[in-house]
N, C-alpha and C positions, 0 to 999 in steps of 0.2 A: 124745610123739607116736610112733606106731608107724610102722615103715618102710613106705613105699609110700603113705601118705596125702598128699593134696594140701592145702595151706593157703596163707596169705598170708605165711609166713615166708621162703620160698625160691621165686624165680621168675625168669624171663628178663626182661631189660630190654625194655620195650614191652608186656609181658603185663598188668600191673596198674598202670597209670600213676597212678591216684589214690592207691593205697597208697604207691607210690614217691615221689610228690610230697609226701605227708604225712610220710614219713620224712626226706626232705631238709629240710623245714621244721622238723621237730621236733628232729632230731639235728644241730645246727649246729656243735658242737665236732668237730674233726678229730683223728685219731690223733697227728699231729705236735704239736699243741697240748697234748694230754693227756700227751705225753712231754716237756713243758717245752721244746718247740721243738728237741729234740735229734734230728737226722736219724739219728744212729747208733742211738739207743734205738728210735725209731719203725721204722727198717728192721729192727732185730733182732726186735721184736715181730711185725712183718708176716711176715718170713721164717720165724720160728718157727711161726707159725700155719699157713703154707702147708706147712711140713714136717710139722706135726701132721696136716694134712688128708691128706697123702700116706701117713703111717704108719697113719692110720685106714682108708684105702682098702686097704692091704695086709692089715690085720687083718680087714677086712670082705670080703676077696676081691673088691673092686671094681676093675676095671682103669681107672685114671685116667691111665696113661701115654699121652702124645700129646695130651692135652687142653690147649688154650690158650684162655684166656678173659680178658675184661675183667670185673672183679668189684668190687662195692661191698658192703662189710661194715658193718653197723650193730651196735654193741654197746650193751647195757644198761649203766647206771651201775656195776653190780657186775662187769662184764667178761664176762658171758654174751652169746652172740650173739643179737641181736634179729632180724636179717634178713640174708640173703645174696641179692643180686640180681646176675645175671651175664649175659654174652652171649658166645657162642663167636666166636673170631677166625676169619677166613677160612682160616688155615692149621692150624686145629685138626683133630684126627682126627674123622672122621664117626662119629656114634653117635646113639642115641636119647637126646636131652637130658632127657627126662622121667626117665630113670634117674639122671642126674646131679642133677636137682632132688631126687629121693627120697634119694639119697646124702647131699647137703648137709643135708637135713632131719634125717636120722639123726645126722650129725656134730654139728650145733648142739645137739641134745638132750643131748649129753654134754660139750661143750667149754666151757671158761671161760678167757679171757685173764687173765693175772696182772697186771691193770691195772684201776684203778677211776677213776671221775670223778663229779662232782656230777650230771651229766646224761648222756644217751645221746650217743654219738660215733660217727664213721664214718671209713672210708678207702676211696678209690676207687683201684684199681690194676690191675695185670696179673698173671696167674698162668699158669705153664706147668709141666706135670708130665712127667717128674720135675723136682724143684726143684733138686737138687744142693746143697741147703743143708747147712751145716756147723754143728756145735755140739750142745748137749744140748737137745733139745726139752722144753718145759714139760710136755707131756702124756704123754711116753713113760715107761713104768714098767719 
């Protein structure tokens, strides 16, 4: 997908309810279960992905600092991102969130989690940038 195009892969909660409801019904496995119910592993995978989003933003010269969102990520069985659905928190920096949607669309075109499953899976959580995550991110070269 080219940067700036609109599609059903990335959108705000409340914008495309039928698509969202379909994803929730289809991707019933959750990140924790895919990580064999290891909170440590699931947290590490989630934190690493958020850190990779931050690094991608720096590389793309997209200012993500100050963004605070609720986010639901759906992955394909091979670990590629199927969808990102998000909603800004009240204390998030004010911005044109269409730009964030386009940024996430660009990110998921290149990103793959180092985790696989028999079916699609998801995680609903919170994200604040900067992440202050530590460790070696999977996608940093």
